[in-house]
LUMROGU-285533 format. One record per residue (C-alpha): residue number from 1; residue in three letters; x, y, z. Coordinates in nm, 4 decimals. Example, Ala and Ser with C-alpha at 12.3 -4.5 7.8 and 13.67 -1.06 7.14 Angstrom:
2
<node><pos>1</pos><code>Ala</code><xx>1.2300</xx><yy>-0.4500</yy><zz>0.7800</zz></node>
<node><pos>2</pos><code>Ser</code><xx>1.3670</xx><yy>-0.1060</yy><zz>0.7140</zz></node>
END
This chain:
51
<node><pos>1</pos><code>Met</code><xx>-2.0211</xx><yy>-2.2714</yy><zz>-0.0432</zz></node>
<node><pos>2</pos><code>Ser</code><xx>-1.9611</xx><yy>-2.3046</yy><zz>-0.3705</zz></node>
<node><pos>3</pos><code>Thr</code><xx>-2.0225</xx><yy>-1.9199</yy><zz>-0.4261</zz></node>
<node><pos>4</pos><code>Ile</code><xx>-1.7948</xx><yy>-1.7867</yy><zz>-0.1599</zz></node>
<node><pos>5</pos><code>Ile</code><xx>-1.5333</xx><yy>-1.9809</yy><zz>-0.3424</zz></node>
<node><pos>6</pos><code>Val</code><xx>-1.6385</xx><yy>-1.8628</yy><zz>-0.7149</zz></node>
<node><pos>7</pos><code>Ala</code><xx>-1.6749</xx><yy>-1.5273</yy><zz>-0.5931</zz></node>
<node><pos>8</pos><code>Ala</code><xx>-1.3488</xx><yy>-1.5372</yy><zz>-0.3910</zz></node>
<node><pos>9</pos><code>Ile</code><xx>-1.1615</xx><yy>-1.6708</yy><zz>-0.7214</zz></node>
<node><pos>10</pos><code>Val</code><xx>-1.3201</xx><yy>-1.3398</yy><zz>-0.8961</zz></node>
<node><pos>11</pos><code>Phe</code><xx>-1.2352</xx><yy>-1.1450</yy><zz>-0.6681</zz></node>
<node><pos>12</pos><code>Ala</code><xx>-0.8138</xx><yy>-1.2750</yy><zz>-0.6521</zz></node>
<node><pos>13</pos><code>Ala</code><xx>-0.8507</xx><yy>-1.2440</yy><zz>-1.0833</zz></node>
<node><pos>14</pos><code>Val</code><xx>-0.9698</xx><yy>-0.8713</yy><zz>-1.0239</zz></node>
<node><pos>15</pos><code>Ala</code><xx>-0.7479</xx><yy>-0.7842</yy><zz>-0.7932</zz></node>
<node><pos>16</pos><code>Tyr</code><xx>-0.4595</xx><yy>-0.9949</yy><zz>-1.0166</zz></node>
<node><pos>17</pos><code>Val</code><xx>-0.5605</xx><yy>-0.7477</yy><zz>-1.3202</zz></node>
<node><pos>18</pos><code>Val</code><xx>-0.5411</xx><yy>-0.4420</yy><zz>-1.1030</zz></node>
<node><pos>19</pos><code>Tyr</code><xx>-0.2360</xx><yy>-0.5087</yy><zz>-0.9620</zz></node>
<node><pos>20</pos><code>Arg</code><xx>-0.0513</xx><yy>-0.5994</yy><zz>-1.3128</zz></node>
<node><pos>21</pos><code>Gln</code><xx>-0.2209</xx><yy>-0.2996</yy><zz>-1.4433</zz></node>
<node><pos>22</pos><code>Phe</code><xx>-0.1583</xx><yy>0.0076</yy><zz>-1.2495</zz></node>
<node><pos>23</pos><code>Phe</code><xx>0.1017</xx><yy>-0.1258</yy><zz>-0.9304</zz></node>
<node><pos>24</pos><code>Ser</code><xx>0.3758</xx><yy>-0.3603</yy><zz>-1.0826</zz></node>
<node><pos>25</pos><code>Gly</code><xx>0.5415</xx><yy>-0.1041</yy><zz>-1.2973</zz></node>
<node><pos>26</pos><code>Ala</code><xx>0.5304</xx><yy>-0.3737</yy><zz>-1.5804</zz></node>
<node><pos>27</pos><code>Ser</code><xx>0.5197</xx><yy>-0.1243</yy><zz>-1.8897</zz></node>
<node><pos>28</pos><code>Gly</code><xx>0.4075</xx><yy>-0.3410</yy><zz>-2.1565</zz></node>
<node><pos>29</pos><code>Cys</code><xx>0.5247</xx><yy>-0.2326</yy><zz>-2.4667</zz></node>
<node><pos>30</pos><code>Asp</code><xx>0.5587</xx><yy>0.1336</yy><zz>-2.3773</zz></node>
<node><pos>31</pos><code>Asp</code><xx>0.9163</xx><yy>0.0997</yy><zz>-2.3791</zz></node>
<node><pos>32</pos><code>Cys</code><xx>0.9631</xx><yy>-0.2163</yy><zz>-2.6155</zz></node>
<node><pos>33</pos><code>Ser</code><xx>1.2604</xx><yy>-0.1729</yy><zz>-2.9017</zz></node>
<node><pos>34</pos><code>Asn</code><xx>1.2306</xx><yy>-0.5672</yy><zz>-3.0103</zz></node>
<node><pos>35</pos><code>Val</code><xx>1.0599</xx><yy>-0.7347</yy><zz>-3.2590</zz></node>
<node><pos>36</pos><code>Gly</code><xx>0.8811</xx><yy>-0.9419</yy><zz>-3.1291</zz></node>
<node><pos>37</pos><code>Cys</code><xx>0.6246</xx><yy>-0.7124</yy><zz>-2.9146</zz></node>
<node><pos>38</pos><code>Pro</code><xx>0.3230</xx><yy>-0.6609</yy><zz>-3.1042</zz></node>
<node><pos>39</pos><code>Leu</code><xx>0.2399</xx><yy>-0.2837</yy><zz>-3.0439</zz></node>
<node><pos>40</pos><code>Ile</code><xx>0.6400</xx><yy>-0.2009</yy><zz>-3.1491</zz></node>
<node><pos>41</pos><code>Asp</code><xx>0.5991</xx><yy>0.1025</yy><zz>-3.3825</zz></node>
<node><pos>42</pos><code>Gln</code><xx>0.7227</xx><yy>0.0171</yy><zz>-3.7572</zz></node>
<node><pos>43</pos><code>Thr</code><xx>0.9262</xx><yy>0.3417</yy><zz>-3.7794</zz></node>
<node><pos>44</pos><code>Gln</code><xx>1.1480</xx><yy>0.2132</yy><zz>-3.4647</zz></node>
<node><pos>45</pos><code>Val</code><xx>1.2509</xx><yy>-0.1047</yy><zz>-3.5949</zz></node>
<node><pos>46</pos><code>Ser</code><xx>1.3374</xx><yy>0.0770</yy><zz>-3.9593</zz></node>
<node><pos>47</pos><code>Lys</code><xx>1.5255</xx><yy>0.3056</yy><zz>-3.6861</zz></node>
<node><pos>48</pos><code>Ile</code><xx>1.6750</xx><yy>-0.0062</yy><zz>-3.5381</zz></node>
<node><pos>49</pos><code>Leu</code><xx>1.7619</xx><yy>-0.1691</yy><zz>-3.8495</zz></node>
<node><pos>50</pos><code>Asn</code><xx>1.9301</xx><yy>0.0744</yy><zz>-4.0037</zz></node>
<node><pos>51</pos><code>Lys</code><xx>2.1659</xx><yy>0.2006</yy><zz>-3.7766</zz></node>
END
């Protein structure tokens, strides 16, 4: 019985990751324009700050 429960949890976790990655439309930091984003381009930050 515990194997079925563990398998269900693993399957749900994988499904959640696939959904967030491909189907939810969350862009992550691709169009990020704030400094709090860890993947923001430094030239983009300097352009924003120099305006």
